N, C-alpha and C positions, 0 to 999 in steps of 0.2 A: 614464539608467536609474534607476528608483525604488529606494527602499531595499529590502533583501532580504526584509523581512517583508510587502511590499505584496500578495503573492498569497496570504497566509494569511488566508482569508476568515472574517469573523465570530468572530475569536478574540482580542479585545482584551486580555483578562486574561492569556492565555498569552503574547502578544507583549510585554506589559509585564514579565512575569516573566523572559522570555528576554533582554530588553534589559538588565535589571538584572544578570543573571548574566554577560552578555557584558562589561558595564562592569567587573564585579568581576574577571573573568578578565584583562582588560587591566591592572587594578590589581595583580593577582598578578605579572604579567610585569614591570611597572615596579618593584614592590617587590623582586622577585628579581634584577633587573638589577644592583642595587648589590652584592648578596652572591653573584651567579652561581649561585644554587641555588633557583630557583622550584619549588614543588611544590604539589600538591593533597592534602588529607587527606580520605579517604572519610568519608561520613556513617556514623554508627554503625548497627549492624544493627537496633536497636530504635527508630530515630528517622528521620523523613523530613527532619529539619532538616539542610540542607547546611552544610558547613564549608569555607570557603576559607581558605587559610593561605599565608603566605610569610614570609620573614624580616622583611618590613616590617610585619607585623601587620595584615593585612587583616581588616576586620570580618566575623565569621562569619555575620552576618545578611544579608550582601550577596547570597547566593543561588547561589554557584558550587560545583559539586562535579564529580567525575570521571566519573559515570555517570548517565544520564538515560533515562527511558522515556516515550515519547509515546504516549498511548492515545486512542482515540476510534473512532466508527463509520466504516465505509467512506465515503470522500469528505470526511471532516472535515479532511484535510490533514496527516496524521501525517508522511509523508515530506517534504512541503513545509516543515513546521515544523523538522524535523531538519536539512534542507539549509540553510535560512535561518539557523538557530542556528550551524551549522558555519561559514557565511560570516561571521557576526558575530564568531565567535571568531578568524577570520583577518583581520578588518577592521583596517586601520591605525588607526582611530579607536575601535575597540572597541564599536561599536553597530550595525554592519551598514549602513554608509552607502550601499552599492550602487554606489559610484563608484571605490573604490580597487582596485588589482590583486588583493588578497586576496578581495574580494567577487566581482569579475568571474570569476576563475578557479574559485572554489568553485561559484558558481551555474552556470558553464559546464561543470563536471565535469572540469576539467583541473588543479586544484590538487594539487601533489605531496604535500601532507601531509593530504589528505582522501580517505579510501577509502570508497566506497559499495558495500555488499553488497546486491545485488538478486537474490533467489533466482529462477532461471529454471525450476527444477523444483519438485517437491513438497516438498522439504526442503533445509535447509542442513546439509551433512555435517561431520563432525569434522575431516577433512583440510583442507577449505577454511578452517575456523575456526582451526585451529592455525597454518596459514600466515599468516592475517590477524593473529593475536595476535603472532606473531613479528615481522612487519613493523611492527606498531603500537608495538613497544618501541623502535624506533630514534629517534634524536634528530630533531626537526623541522628540515627543511632551511631553512624560512623563518624559524626563530627564534621561532615562536609555539607552536602546538599540533599534535599529531598527533590527528586526529579520525577515528573509525571510526563510520560510519552503517550500521546494520543494518536494512534494511526487512524487514517481515514477520518479526520476531524470533520470532513464535509458530511458525515453521516450523523452528526449530532442533531437530535431533535431540537425544536425551538426552546423547549423548557430546559433541556440539558445544556444548550448553549448559554442560556441566561444564568444557570447555576455556575458554569465555568467562568462567565464574564465577571460575576461578583468576586470570585477568587482572584482573577487576574487584576481587577481594579484595586483590590485590597490584599496584595500578596502576603502570605506569611513569610517571616524571615527565613532565608535560606531555602526557599522553595522555588523551583524553576519549572515552567510549563513548556513542553515541546510539542507542537501540533504539526501534523502532516496533512496536507490537502493538495488537490490538483492545482488550485490557483487561489488568488485572493478575491475572486469575483464574489459578490454578495450571495450568489447561489451556493457557493462552497463554504465561505466563512463570513460571518456577519461583519458589518462595517465596524461596529463598536469593538469587537474582539480584534479585528485586524488593526485598528488604530492604536492598540495597546501592545502590539507585538513587533518584534523585529523580523523582517522577512528575509529568508535565505532562498533565492531562486536557484533551482537546479535545472540542468539542460539534459536533453537526451544524449547519452554517451555515444561516441562513434563506434561503429562495429569493430574497428581494429582494436580499440581499448577493451571492449567486451571480450573479444577473442583472446586477447592477452591474459585476461583474468582467468578465463576458462582453462587455458593451458597451464598457467602458473599455479592456480589454486586447486583445480579439480583434476589435473593430469589428463586432460582431453587432448587427443591428437590435433595438431595445428590445422589440418585441412577441415576436419569436422568442426572445430571451434569457429573457423572463419565462416563456414556455411551456416551454422546455427546462429551466430551473431547477426548475420545479414538477414536470415529468415525471421528472427525475433525482433527485428527493427530496433535494436538497441536496448531491448528489455533483458536485463541480466538473468533474472530468474527463469524467464521463458527460454532463453538461449541454453541455459544449463539443462532444463527439462528436455528440450529437443535433442540435445547432444547425448543425453544419458538414458532416455526413456523411449524404448521402441513403440510403446502404445501411444505416446504423444506424437510421434512421427506418423503413425498410422492415421490418427485423428486429423492431423494437418493435411495429409494426402487426400483424405475423404472430402475435406472442405474445399481444397483446391480443384477437386474434380467436379464441383458444382456447376461451373460455367458450361461444361460439356453436356450436362444432363438437362439443361433448360431448353427442351425442344417443343414445349407446348404448355397449356394451362395445367393439365394433369401432372406433367413432369415437374412443374414449378411447385405444386402443392406437395408432391411426393418428396421433393428435395427439402422443402420446409419441414416436413414431418421428420425426415431423417436427421436434419440438423438439430431439431429440438430434442429428439429421442437420444441422440448421442450426448448432448449436453446434460440431459437428465441422468443418463447412465454414468457419465463421468462424475457428476456431483454426488450421486448415490454411493459410488465406490469410494469417493474421498472422505465422506462423513460416516460411513457405516461402522467402521471400527471404533471411532471415538464415541458415536452414539451408543453403541452396545456397552462400552466400558463405563460411560457416564450412568447409564440406567442401572447396570449391575452394582456400581459403587453406591448409588443412592438407595437402591433396594436393600443392600446389605446394611447401610447405615440406619435404615428405618426398621431393621429387624427381620428381613426376609430370611427364611431358613431356620428361624428360631422355633423352639418347641413349646415354650411356655405360653400361658394365657396372655401375658403381656405382649408377647411378640405378635400374636394374631390380632390383638387390638390395635397395636401400632401400625400394622399394615393396612388395617381398615381405615385408619385416619390419615393414611399417606396419599390418598387419591389426589388431593389438591397439589401436593408437591410433585407428584409424577406428571400431572397434567401440565404444570408450569414447565417442567423439564421438556416434555414433548413439544410445547409451544416454542421454546428456545431452539430446540433441534430442528423443528420445521422451518423456522426463520433462517437458521444457518444453512439448511439444505437449499432454500430458495436463493440465498446469496451465492452459494457455491454453483448452483445451476446458472445463474446470471453471469458469474465470472467465467465459467466454462464457455458459455455462449459468446461472451464478448471476445474471448481469445479467438474463437472461430471467425467472428466478424472482422477482427483485426487482420487475420490471415487473408480473408476474402478481399478486404479493402486493399491489401498489399498487391494482390493479383491485378485488380483493376487499375491501381496506380501504375503498375508496370506497363499495362496496355496503353494507358494515357501517355506515359513518357515515350513509349515507342512510336505512338502515333504522331507525337510532336517532334520526334527525332532528338529528344533531349539527351545531352551527353552525361547521363547518370547511370549507375549500375542498377540492375533489377534487384528487387527485394527477394524474389523467389527465383533463383537461378535454375532450379530444376523444372520450372514450368514456363521458362522464358519463351520457348517455341510456341506454346499454347497462347501466351499473352500476345506474342507477335502476330499470330493468326487472328486473334480477336481485334488487335489494333487495325489490321487491314480491313476487316469486315465492318467494324463499328465506326472507324475514324476517331478523331480526337473528341468530337462532341458526344458521340455515343459512349465512349469510354468514360468521359467525365460524368455523364448522367448516371451511369451504373455505379461509379464510385460514390456519387452523392446519395444514391439509394441505400448503399451499405451504411454510410455515415448517418443518414437519417434514421435507419433502423436502430443503430446504437443509441442515438439521442432519444428515440421513442421509448426504448426499454428503460433507459435511465430515468425517464419521466413516468415510469410505472405503467406503461402500456403493456398489456398481456404479451409475453414473448412470442407465443404462437401467432397472434394476430400481426405483430410487427414483422416477424420473419416471413409470413405468407405474403404480406404486402410488398416486402423487399424482393422476394423471388419473382413475383409477377412483374415488378418494375424492371428487374434484371432481364427477364425474358422479352418484355416489350421493348426495352431500350429507350 
């Protein structure tokens, strides 16, 4: 098994910083072992400089602190970096060797002292966060660190953020919080949480680095890997999906055919309906299996299929729990639909970006090589200003959906803007 940072593509500076911090964390444990009181002191609110401390006097410049924020665009590897850092903190050698039990179990998602919070719905609620903070305050069973990884921390509700803030302000000994968010903007992470964390900025990896990972790790043919990496615009997970999933390629082709279909008002509304329905179908397919398994497991736990009088009574009293499960599943389906729609909008934005660069005769490679001829024809028809307006319409649609505008309304408005130019 390669070391835990092997899949963090094109982030050499961040990897070096995280390795130094993991080594410093191991030094904290060694220093504290003599005095039986290891601890981390939080960085001050007015400074990004982390402070590591133990009774052995660890160098404050070593880079370890109790709270971190990983930022970067989609596909940059925020959650990959957080999980890899969590593994390095649990590593027997303190650098993320990838071979010891601590690395294996963390990367496999089975380490008892590493908790991953992956929001399935639109937000992370206060109840879930309070329960997590309470569990994080316990002593590490493995003798190293309690690590809490919160993916998509920008989905924390205000109350959940306040619960997390209290824990970060008064961190339990040997507990480390790792947050992933698109940016440190107040819309993504509150200013008070940001001021108490060390920020690790990640960048969009180059397509060549993504292609290399697809070839090395997934055994994908080099030419396919190069095409998928460019089409995914540096998003590793999406590049892998495009390279391996024929259905994902068909959905992309349907999205990139949209500019040809916009011949009038009716066609614009038809294209909007097709895009929404495709996103709904993709989302339904992605959650159907897990929804069925969850419902079956809950009904079994509540006594479904039992023959005694007690079983029938238990099922009658289970309506509230089943309703709560359905509510969670509906929220997850909504999130999955929006994610699928956003992937389509990113592809569409890439097409109009290609048209814009061709209109400007910019010396850059197209995102979608297979539709370069169509983008070139659009560039001649619309010129640079028209291409830019269309690109802005797609980006405005993404922003509107993120602001909770009904997806159908946002997409219909976008299609009309693309048709009008």
